[in-house]
ZAKE-903574 format. One record per residue (C-alpha): residue in one letter; x, z negated, y. Coordinates in steps of 0.25 Angstrom, whole numbers, padded with zeros to 4 digits, always signed. Example, Ala and Ser with C-alpha at 12.3 -4.5 7.8 and 13.67 -1.06 7.14 Angstrom:
BEGIN
A+0049-0031-0018/S+0055-0029-0004/
# end
This chain:
BEGIN
X+0344-0590+0521/X+0346-0582+0509/X+0343-0568+0514/X+0347-0562+0525/X+0337-0560+0538/X+0333-0545+0539/X+0326-0536+0549/X+0316-0535+0539/X+0313-0550+0537/X+0314-0553+0553/X+0303-0542+0554/X+0294-0547+0543/X+0294-0561+0544/X+0290-0558+0559/X+0278-0548+0552/X+0275-0559+0543/X+0272-0569+0555/X+0268-0561+0566/X+0279-0565+0575/X+0289-0562+0586/X+0299-0571+0579/X+0302-0577+0567/X+0313-0588+0560/X+0320-0583+0550/X+0331-0593+0548/X+0336-0608+0553/X+0348-0614+0551/X+0355-0627+0560/X+0351-0621+0573/X+0352-0605+0571/X+0335-0599+0569/X+0336-0584+0564/X+0323-0578+0569/X+0316-0564+0571/X+0313-0559+0583/X+0303-0547+0588/X+0298-0549+0601/X+0283-0543+0603/X+0284-0536+0617/X+0290-0547+0624/X+0304-0556+0620/X+0300-0571+0625/X+0315-0579+0628/X+0320-0588+0630/X+0326-0596+0620/X+0332-0610+0619/X+0345-0606+0610/X+0355-0598+0608/X+0351-0582+0601/X+0356-0571+0594/X+0348-0559+0593/X+0352-0548+0583/X+0343-0535+0588/X+0335-0530+0573/X+0325-0519+0580/X+0324-0511+0591/X+0332-0510+0606/X+0327-0517+0619/X+0334-0523+0630/X+0339-0540+0630/X+0339-0545+0643/X+0347-0562+0643/X+0346-0567+0656/X+0342-0556+0662/X+0354-0544+0656/X+0347-0534+0649/X+0355-0525+0637/X+0350-0517+0627/X+0347-0521+0613/X+0347-0514+0600/X+0348-0517+0585/X+0359-0523+0581/X+0363-0531+0593/X+0367-0546+0595/X+0361-0555+0608/X+0366-0569+0610/X+0354-0576+0620/X+0362-0591+0625/X+0350-0601+0623/X+0338-0600+0635/X+0343-0585+0640/X+0334-0579+0646/X+0332-0566+0639/X+0323-0555+0633/X+0322-0545+0624/X+0315-0531+0633/X+0311-0519+0630/X+0312-0520+0614/X+0301-0511+0605/X+0293-0516+0594/X+0303-0518+0586/X+0315-0527+0592/X+0316-0537+0583/X+0329-0546+0585/X+0335-0558+0577/X+0337-0569+0584/X+0347-0582+0582/X+0344-0595+0589/X+0355-0604+0587/X+0360-0618+0595/X+0349-0629+0600/X+0341-0627+0610/X+0346-0625+0624/X+0359-0618+0617/X+0369-0630+0620/X+0376-0634+0609/X+0374-0649+0603/
# end
């Protein structure tokens, strides 16, 4: 990566591809996506995840526990954990960093 990834980069990439998420960087087991869910958050994933909220507020529901989230919050979710973003506005967006192998166990 020669330049920093910015919020504008993520939003523009999503607009160009008409997608809810887009991969913007990968190295080793690390994958960096930008994600802007469309009304419903579709989860879980087979790898560990880190979210960094960039836009909007809402609630985050990891394994049945609810917490408020806002821009700047960082969330860590173990692989396979049931979780959802809920009650978020249309402008909600987040970085998603996936790491480690499927299943979350180190090889």
